[in-house]
C-alpha positions as CSV (number, residue, x, y, z in Angstrom):
1,X,-112.5,85.5,57.0
2,X,-115.6,86.5,58.8
3,X,-114.7,84.9,62.1
4,X,-111.2,86.6,61.9
5,X,-112.8,90.0,61.3
6,X,-115.2,89.5,64.2
7,X,-112.3,88.6,66.6
8,X,-110.4,91.7,65.3
9,X,-113.4,93.7,66.0
10,X,-113.9,92.6,69.4
11,X,-110.4,93.1,70.4
12,X,-110.2,96.5,69.0
13,X,-113.5,97.6,70.7
14,X,-112.4,96.3,74.1
15,X,-108.9,97.8,73.8
16,X,-110.5,101.1,72.6
17,X,-112.9,101.3,75.7
18,X,-110.3,100.2,78.2
19,X,-107.8,102.8,77.1
20,X,-110.1,105.5,76.9
21,X,-111.7,104.9,80.3
22,X,-108.3,104.6,81.9
23,X,-107.2,107.9,80.5
24,X,-110.6,109.7,81.2
25,X,-110.4,112.2,84.0
26,X,-113.9,111.7,84.9
27,X,-115.4,108.1,85.2
28,X,-117.8,107.6,82.2
29,X,-116.6,110.6,80.4
30,X,-114.9,108.7,77.7
31,X,-118.2,106.9,76.6
32,X,-120.1,110.2,76.3
33,X,-117.3,112.2,74.7
34,X,-115.9,109.5,72.4
35,X,-119.2,107.8,71.1
36,X,-118.9,109.2,67.6
37,X,-115.3,107.8,67.4
38,X,-116.6,104.4,68.7
39,X,-119.4,104.4,66.1
40,X,-116.7,105.2,63.4
41,X,-114.8,102.2,64.6
42,X,-117.8,100.0,64.3
43,X,-118.3,101.2,60.6
44,X,-114.7,100.6,59.8
45,X,-114.9,97.0,61.2
46,X,-118.1,96.2,59.3
47,X,-116.6,97.7,56.1
48,X,-113.5,95.4,56.6
49,X,-115.9,92.4,57.2
50,X,-117.8,93.0,53.9
51,X,-115.2,94.5,51.6
52,X,-112.1,92.2,52.3
53,X,-114.0,88.9,51.5
54,X,-115.4,90.4,48.3
55,X,-112.2,91.9,47.1
56,X,-110.4,88.6,47.8
57,X,-113.1,86.7,45.9
58,X,-112.9,88.9,42.9
59,X,-109.2,88.4,42.7
60,X,-109.7,84.7,42.9
61,X,-112.5,84.7,40.3
62,X,-110.2,86.9,38.1
63,X,-107.2,84.4,38.3
64,X,-109.5,81.6,37.4
65,X,-111.0,83.5,34.6
66,X,-107.6,84.2,33.3
67,X,-106.3,80.7,33.5
68,X,-109.4,79.4,31.7
69,X,-108.9,82.0,29.0
70,X,-105.3,81.0,28.6
71,X,-106.2,77.3,28.3
72,X,-109.0,78.0,25.9
73,X,-106.5,80.1,23.9
74,X,-104.0,77.3,23.7
75,X,-106.6,74.9,22.7
76,X,-107.8,77.0,19.9
77,X,-104.3,77.7,18.8
78,X,-103.7,73.9,18.6
79,X,-106.8,73.3,16.6
80,X,-106.0,76.1,14.4
81,X,-102.4,74.8,13.6
82,X,-103.7,71.1,13.0
83,X,-106.4,72.5,10.7
84,X,-103.8,74.5,8.8
85,X,-101.2,71.6,8.6
86,X,-104.0,69.2,7.5
87,X,-105.3,71.7,4.8
88,X,-101.8,72.4,3.6
89,X,-100.9,68.7,3.5
90,X,-104.0,67.9,1.4
91,X,-103.5,70.7,-1.1
92,X,-99.7,69.9,-1.5
93,X,-100.6,66.2,-2.2
94,X,-103.1,67.1,-4.9
95,X,-100.6,69.8,-6.4
96,X,-98.0,66.9,-6.4
97,X,-100.5,64.7,-8.4
98,X,-101.2,67.5,-10.9
99,X,-97.7,68.4,-11.5
100,X,-96.9,64.7,-12.2
101,X,-99.7,64.5,-14.5
102,X,-98.2,67.5,-16.4
103,X,-94.8,65.9,-16.4
104,X,-93.2,68.4,-14.0
105,X,-91.7,65.5,-12.3
106,X,-89.0,67.3,-10.2
107,X,-91.6,69.7,-9.0
108,X,-94.0,66.9,-8.1
109,X,-91.3,65.3,-6.0
110,X,-91.0,68.5,-4.0
111,X,-94.5,68.9,-3.4
112,X,-94.9,65.3,-2.3
113,X,-92.3,65.8,0.3
114,X,-93.8,69.1,1.4
115,X,-97.2,67.2,1.9
116,X,-95.4,64.7,4.1
117,X,-93.8,67.2,6.3
118,X,-97.1,68.9,6.7
119,X,-98.9,65.6,7.8
120,X,-96.1,65.4,10.2
121,X,-97.3,68.7,11.9
122,X,-101.1,67.4,12.5
123,X,-101.4,66.4,16.0
124,X,-102.9,62.9,16.9
125,X,-102.3,59.3,15.6
126,X,-101.0,60.3,12.4
127,X,-100.5,56.9,10.5
128,X,-104.0,55.6,11.6
129,X,-105.8,58.6,10.2
130,X,-103.6,59.5,7.2
131,X,-102.0,56.3,6.4
132,X,-103.5,56.0,2.9
133,X,-102.3,59.5,2.1
134,X,-98.7,58.7,3.0
135,X,-98.7,55.6,0.8
136,X,-100.1,57.5,-1.9
137,X,-97.8,60.3,-1.6
138,X,-94.8,58.3,-1.2
139,X,-95.5,55.4,-3.8
140,X,-97.9,57.1,-6.3
141,X,-96.3,60.7,-6.3
142,X,-92.7,60.5,-5.4
143,X,-91.7,57.1,-6.6
144,X,-93.4,57.4,-9.9
145,X,-92.0,60.9,-10.5
146,X,-88.5,59.6,-9.8
147,X,-89.0,56.6,-12.1
148,X,-90.4,58.9,-14.9
149,X,-87.6,61.4,-14.5
150,X,-85.0,58.6,-14.8
151,X,-86.6,56.9,-17.6
152,X,-87.8,59.6,-19.8
153,X,-85.4,62.5,-20.1
154,X,-87.4,64.0,-22.9
155,X,-90.1,64.9,-20.1
156,X,-87.8,67.7,-18.9
157,X,-89.1,69.7,-22.0
158,X,-92.1,70.4,-19.8
159,X,-89.8,72.9,-18.0
160,X,-89.1,74.8,-21.3
161,X,-85.7,75.3,-23.0
162,X,-84.2,77.0,-19.9
163,X,-81.6,74.6,-18.4
164,X,-81.2,76.7,-15.3
165,X,-84.9,76.3,-14.5
166,X,-84.5,72.5,-14.8
167,X,-81.5,72.5,-12.6
168,X,-83.1,74.7,-10.0
169,X,-86.2,72.8,-9.9
170,X,-84.0,69.5,-9.3
171,X,-82.1,71.2,-6.6
172,X,-85.4,72.1,-4.8
173,X,-86.5,68.6,-5.0
174,X,-83.3,67.3,-3.6
175,X,-83.4,69.9,-0.8
176,X,-87.0,68.9,0.1
177,X,-85.7,65.2,0.0
178,X,-82.8,66.0,2.5
179,X,-85.1,68.0,4.9
180,X,-87.5,65.0,5.1
181,X,-84.8,62.6,5.8
182,X,-83.0,64.6,8.2
183,X,-86.2,65.2,10.1
184,X,-87.3,61.6,10.4
185,X,-83.9,60.0,10.9
186,X,-82.3,62.7,13.0
187,X,-84.4,65.6,14.4
188,X,-87.7,63.6,15.0
189,X,-86.7,60.0,15.1
190,X,-88.1,59.5,18.4
191,X,-91.5,60.6,17.5
192,X,-94.4,58.4,16.7
193,X,-94.5,59.8,13.1
194,X,-91.1,59.0,12.2
195,X,-91.2,55.5,13.8
196,X,-94.4,54.7,12.0
197,X,-93.5,55.8,8.7
198,X,-90.1,54.1,8.7
199,X,-92.2,51.0,9.9
200,X,-94.8,50.8,7.3
201,X,-93.4,52.4,4.3
202,X,-89.6,51.2,4.5
203,X,-89.5,49.8,0.8
204,X,-90.7,53.0,-0.5
205,X,-88.3,55.1,1.5
206,X,-85.4,53.0,0.2
207,X,-86.4,53.2,-3.3
208,X,-87.0,56.9,-3.1
209,X,-83.6,57.3,-1.3
210,X,-81.8,55.4,-4.2
211,X,-83.6,57.4,-6.8
212,X,-82.8,60.8,-5.3
213,X,-79.2,59.6,-5.0
214,X,-79.1,59.0,-8.6
215,X,-80.4,62.3,-9.3
216,X,-77.9,63.9,-6.9
217,X,-75.1,62.2,-8.7
218,X,-76.3,63.5,-11.9
219,X,-76.2,67.2,-10.8
220,X,-73.1,66.9,-9.0
221,X,-70.7,67.0,-12.2
222,X,-68.3,69.6,-11.1
223,X,-70.9,71.4,-9.0
224,X,-71.0,69.5,-5.7
225,X,-70.0,72.4,-3.4
226,X,-72.6,74.7,-5.3
227,X,-75.4,72.2,-4.7
228,X,-74.6,71.7,-1.0
229,X,-74.4,75.4,-0.5
230,X,-77.8,75.9,-2.2
231,X,-79.4,73.2,-0.2
232,X,-78.1,74.7,3.0
233,X,-79.4,78.2,2.0
234,X,-82.9,76.9,1.0
235,X,-83.5,74.2,3.9
236,X,-86.0,74.5,6.4
237,X,-83.2,73.8,8.9
238,X,-80.8,76.3,7.9
239,X,-80.6,77.6,11.4
240,X,-78.9,74.1,12.0
241,X,-76.6,74.5,9.1
242,X,-73.5,72.8,10.9
243,X,-75.5,69.7,11.8
244,X,-77.3,69.6,8.6
245,X,-74.0,69.9,6.7
246,X,-72.5,66.9,8.7
247,X,-75.6,64.9,7.7
248,X,-75.2,65.7,4.1
249,X,-71.6,65.0,3.8
250,X,-72.2,61.5,5.7
251,X,-75.4,60.4,4.0
252,X,-75.1,61.6,0.6
253,X,-71.8,63.0,-0.4
254,X,-70.0,59.9,0.5
255,X,-72.5,57.9,-1.1
256,X,-72.5,59.9,-4.5
257,X,-68.6,59.6,-4.5
258,X,-68.6,55.8,-4.7
């Protein structure tokens, strides 16, 4: 930039002198009469030589700073999301244990699926870091709660005498179950999380599926359309209602109709 400015100055100065001298009526008159203008030209050229590189440097630095700030902002956002999902997953898992201990089995099932979905939101190698929590949630919360719900109907007294509360609680558990299977088998089946959880916990997933289908069959006595409608309204994927409805019809309605 400095070399370019110097060449520009020499060119302008030579042109200025030649043009002025050739137009002067008296030889040498241009130099004496236009000295002030020539000095002004020098000042302008020096200003360009100093200001332009500084101005361009400031723009470059500004762009670099903005890029670094955006990068840092994205990194902080990802870290915040990971911390939030991890905390939510751990709390959901512990709430599931507490609810199961208090015989709120349908609620425990729902919170167990919530924990699994939150673990999926954590970036990194999910199964290696949190594999014991997945096993704990699938086997010790969800499967045990399903077994207890099937084997001890009197446990529903924990919900109180209101049958509507019991019904709505079971519907939410089924909704969380549908959301979970829809994600790992359809939406995110290519992700490491889905592949790993299907690989390492296949037996638990099959047992949970059978148990939830039994619960679904129990609730669909004359209320099948109502249940599907409620699931679609409450689902985390209600924005994909057509695809989700097709998944429900294929994977659950046909199976409960057998």
